[in-house]
C-alpha positions as CSV (number, residue, x, y, z in Angstrom):
1,M,-1.1,3.1,-22.0
2,S,2.2,3.3,-20.1
3,N,5.3,1.3,-20.9
4,F,4.8,-0.6,-17.7
5,R,1.3,-1.8,-18.8
6,E,2.6,-2.8,-22.2
7,S,5.4,-4.8,-20.7
8,Q,3.0,-6.5,-18.4
9,N,0.8,-7.6,-21.2
10,E,3.9,-9.1,-23.0
11,A,5.3,-10.7,-19.8
12,H,5.4,-14.4,-19.1
13,P,2.4,-15.3,-16.8
14,N,4.8,-16.6,-14.0
15,K,6.6,-13.3,-13.9
16,T,3.3,-11.5,-13.7
17,N,2.2,-13.7,-10.8
18,I,5.4,-13.2,-8.9
19,L,5.1,-9.4,-9.4
20,M,1.5,-9.4,-8.3
21,S,2.3,-11.5,-5.2
22,G,5.1,-9.3,-4.2
23,I,3.1,-6.1,-4.6
24,L,0.2,-7.6,-2.7
25,V,2.5,-8.6,0.2
26,L,3.9,-5.1,0.3
27,L,0.4,-3.6,0.3
28,I,-0.7,-5.8,3.2
29,L,2.5,-5.0,5.1
30,I,1.9,-1.2,4.6
31,L,-1.8,-1.6,5.5
32,S,-0.9,-3.3,8.8
33,L,1.6,-0.5,9.6
34,Q,-1.2,2.0,8.8
35,I,-3.6,0.3,11.2
36,W,-0.9,0.2,13.9
37,F,-0.4,4.0,13.4
38,L,-4.1,4.7,13.6
39,Y,-4.3,2.6,16.7
40,G,-1.5,4.7,18.2
41,T,-3.2,7.9,17.1
42,L,-6.4,6.9,18.9
43,N,-4.7,5.8,22.1
44,N,-2.7,9.0,22.3
45,A,-5.6,11.2,21.5
46,L,-7.6,9.6,24.3
47,E,-4.7,10.2,26.7
48,E,-4.6,13.8,25.4
49,N,-1.0,13.4,24.1
50,F,-1.7,15.2,20.9
51,S,1.9,15.7,19.8
52,F,2.4,12.0,19.2
53,A,-1.1,11.6,17.9
54,L,-0.5,14.1,15.1
55,A,2.8,12.5,14.1
56,S,1.2,9.0,13.9
57,F,-1.7,10.4,12.0
58,I,0.6,12.0,9.5
59,G,2.6,8.7,9.2
60,S,-0.7,6.8,8.5
61,L,-1.7,9.3,5.9
62,V,1.7,9.0,4.1
63,L,1.3,5.2,4.1
64,F,-2.2,5.6,2.6
65,F,-0.8,7.6,-0.3
66,V,2.0,5.0,-0.7
67,N,-0.6,2.3,-1.0
68,L,-2.5,4.3,-3.6
69,Y,0.6,4.7,-5.6
70,L,1.5,0.9,-5.4
71,I,-1.9,-0.2,-6.5
72,R,-1.1,1.4,-9.9
73,F,1.6,-1.3,-10.4
74,L,-0.7,-4.3,-10.0
75,P,-1.1,-6.2,-13.3
76,N,-4.3,-6.2,-15.2
77,P,-6.3,-9.4,-14.9
78,R,-6.1,-11.7,-17.8
79,R,-9.3,-12.6,-19.6
80,K,-9.6,-15.5,-22.0
């Protein structure tokens, strides 16, 4: 278990809720940017402008990996 997980288990519930809310808002923002990049990729690929399509696809892929990394920091659910 990492130090982050141990500190989350000892944290006050309000601090855990604020942290979870902030990370979820960040994840939703990154996901909306990723959808926008994929939409741009599709439009540019249909117009045969592959230089921009490749750049927006790579940007979307980077955002996907950032989301995967941020999911690691979501607190564990508390069970009673």
